[in-house]
VOGU-3710 file (C-alpha; in Angstrom, 3 decimals, decimal comma):
1> mdsfrtnagf> 240,674/-242,738/75,212  244,023/-240,388/74,315  243,241/-237,004/73,848  246,693/-235,906/72,701  247,260/-237,970/69,847  247,138/-236,507/66,566  248,064/-237,762/62,807  247,264/-235,717/59,589  244,830/-233,218/61,450  242,847/-236,307/63,537
11> vittsipvgn> 243,015/-236,787/66,533  242,771/-240,040/67,946  240,054/-240,842/70,377  239,785/-244,723/70,184  242,197/-247,406/70,144  241,827/-251,037/70,723  245,797/-253,193/70,585  245,935/-256,552/69,175  248,994/-258,630/69,585  251,804/-256,423/68,054
21> aefvlgvnmk> 249,543/-254,296/66,122  246,947/-251,277/67,305  243,668/-250,002/64,977  242,881/-246,424/65,947  239,967/-244,259/64,981  240,463/-240,470/64,599  238,244/-237,418/64,046  238,976/-234,633/61,931  240,253/-231,892/64,211  238,580/-229,470/61,988
31> npnsfvtwec> 235,606/-231,450/60,821  233,687/-233,135/63,434  232,053/-235,436/60,926  235,240/-237,243/59,385  236,473/-240,089/60,496  239,554/-242,065/60,043  240,670/-245,781/61,237  244,157/-246,759/60,833  246,507/-249,627/61,714  249,195/-248,250/63,500
41> kgqtdyfwgh> 252,456/-249,475/65,423  254,401/-248,164/67,583  252,270/-245,116/67,820  253,380/-243,028/65,155  253,304/-245,450/62,018  249,952/-245,053/60,764  248,687/-246,579/57,813  245,872/-248,100/55,280  243,353/-245,261/56,446  239,417/-245,738/55,619
51> ytdsllkatk> 237,893/-242,638/55,509  233,785/-242,214/56,075  231,702/-239,459/57,359  229,507/-241,595/60,004  230,900/-242,252/62,994  229,089/-245,916/63,266  230,668/-246,789/60,464  233,970/-245,410/61,237  233,093/-247,584/64,906  232,419/-250,122/62,890
61> dlcqramdei> 235,387/-250,707/60,727  237,082/-250,322/63,889  236,076/-253,421/65,281  235,540/-255,496/62,292  239,817/-254,526/61,180  240,377/-256,271/65,142  238,521/-258,775/64,435  239,705/-259,574/61,532  243,685/-259,123/62,982  242,287/-261,484/65,851
71> lyleqreeka> 240,903/-264,588/63,867  244,068/-263,772/61,734  246,006/-264,829/64,383  244,245/-267,195/65,724  244,924/-269,410/62,582  248,432/-268,467/62,816  248,740/-270,226/66,193  246,708/-273,341/64,724  248,883/-273,592/62,349  251,850/-273,137/64,416
81> aqrnqdsgyh> 250,589/-275,590/66,541  250,078/-278,398/63,863  253,474/-278,142/62,721  254,856/-278,659/66,002  253,534/-281,734/66,312  255,019/-284,791/67,206  255,761/-286,608/64,378  255,219/-290,015/65,666  258,811/-291,206/64,397  261,862/-291,561/67,121
91> leafvkygdn> 264,577/-293,517/67,273  265,213/-296,352/69,646  268,217/-298,027/71,745  268,243/-300,988/73,884  271,022/-300,396/76,697  272,007/-302,984/78,988  274,852/-302,221/81,984  275,682/-305,665/83,952  272,468/-307,363/84,634  269,876/-304,033/83,989
101> saviqfptpe> 268,697/-303,131/80,670  266,370/-299,868/79,286  265,022/-299,831/76,189  265,005/-295,734/75,258  263,157/-293,841/72,748  264,852/-290,579/71,817  264,052/-287,678/71,620  263,513/-287,297/75,919  264,280/-285,185/78,283  264,554/-288,122/81,004
111> ladvlgsigi> 267,873/-289,458/79,718  270,197/-289,243/81,844  267,358/-290,192/84,991  266,735/-293,581/82,157  270,733/-294,327/82,157  270,877/-293,545/85,788  267,897/-296,149/86,335  270,149/-298,835/85,166  273,261/-298,073/87,082  274,866/-296,111/84,321
121> tqppekvylk> 276,546/-292,782/86,284  278,101/-291,834/83,296  276,314/-288,224/81,468  274,567/-289,347/78,241  277,828/-287,448/75,757  279,960/-290,075/77,637  277,945/-293,164/76,817  278,381/-293,743/73,302  277,249/-296,094/70,780  280,441/-298,601/70,451
131> aysdievqlq> 280,337/-300,779/73,589  282,939/-300,206/76,017  283,686/-301,474/79,327  280,231/-303,381/80,630  277,998/-300,813/78,817  276,070/-302,322/75,965  274,129/-300,242/72,834  272,476/-301,511/70,430  270,521/-298,516/67,894  267,387/-300,071/66,511
141> nggnkvsdal> 265,901/-298,929/63,160  262,917/-296,736/63,908  260,288/-298,045/61,872  260,089/-295,537/59,047  262,818/-294,562/56,139  263,813/-291,407/57,986  264,746/-293,087/61,049  266,718/-296,080/58,996  268,496/-293,382/57,351  269,487/-291,912/60,246
151> vrlfrddnsl> 270,669/-294,922/62,674  272,847/-295,926/59,346  275,013/-292,347/60,079  275,789/-293,001/63,472  278,749/-293,826/63,849  280,262/-295,582/67,108  282,204/-292,355/68,609  278,750/-291,076/68,767  276,829/-290,526/71,561  273,256/-291,039/73,717
161> rmvnevakav> 273,309/-287,364/74,319  274,109/-287,029/70,212  271,413/-289,254/68,977  268,937/-287,891/71,574  269,881/-284,288/69,759  269,464/-285,217/66,303  266,108/-286,637/66,888  264,713/-283,863/68,592  265,728/-281,744/66,032  263,960/-284,160/63,241
171> fhsdcrvyew> 261,254/-285,537/64,815  260,091/-283,035/67,404  260,217/-279,779/65,798  258,287/-278,132/62,858  256,966/-280,530/60,362  258,750/-278,523/57,778  261,962/-279,528/59,099  261,846/-283,153/59,472  260,248/-283,052/55,663  263,264/-281,101/54,376
181> veknlrddry> 265,564/-283,533/56,165  263,475/-286,012/54,227  264,371/-285,175/51,015  267,962/-284,581/51,822  268,722/-287,615/53,093  266,685/-288,898/50,158  269,119/-286,937/48,522  272,328/-288,454/50,082  273,379/-284,992/50,980  274,373/-285,707/54,407
191> ksvedvlrda> 277,738/-287,297/55,572  277,419/-287,465/58,933  274,526/-286,801/61,792  276,196/-283,766/62,455  275,512/-282,532/59,268  271,938/-283,948/59,531  271,993/-281,824/62,915  273,345/-278,800/61,737  271,413/-278,305/59,175  267,621/-279,442/60,826
201> vdygkylkdv> 268,693/-276,703/63,576  269,430/-273,774/61,487  266,310/-274,664/59,177  264,374/-274,348/62,050  265,738/-271,234/62,954  265,575/-270,344/59,198  261,286/-270,528/59,667  261,247/-268,931/62,630  263,209/-266,147/60,897  260,307/-265,813/58,277
211> scqaan> 257,849/-266,378/60,461  258,471/-263,521/62,577  258,786/-261,227/59,771  255,493/-262,209/58,151  254,228/-261,464/61,384  256,028/-258,069/61,451
//
């Protein structure tokens, strides 16, 4: 209980914080039979007041508003989790070094370790799709139209790190990013994989900004 907070002639007697929001119950300082519930932000911005002459009704309304907000946040988290599920698609490369070889699925957080397991000491950004020395790299079609279109956009001077970053941005992010890239690939809007990576990252940031604005 915080007996020192007041707003519009009401003293705040009860508060329930939920996420970035807070729901409060106030009693009129001049009329003890007048009650209100508000949503509040920053302990200064009170809005959407519900007024009643019953403490029981005010208490019930306060709890209901808090529960509604909890349910909203839970549903938003569930939707976000569904959007962020792995698309199931990937890029794949066959890498051969001397007598050793590996099939790598992109994206992977263990790219350097996989290369090291077959004796390649160069970092991923120094291993290019064009064969040089005794390292052989063959980028494979990924099994769907988006993967195949991406493979066609890669150049010989693109590195395995670039392959990994593109795959991560397109296949392991918000599903709306995948759909956005798919549409732009279909419309032939990309001239290089650098264009794809830049667009996918920028669109992902845009979606996060929109989500944060909606939450606030």
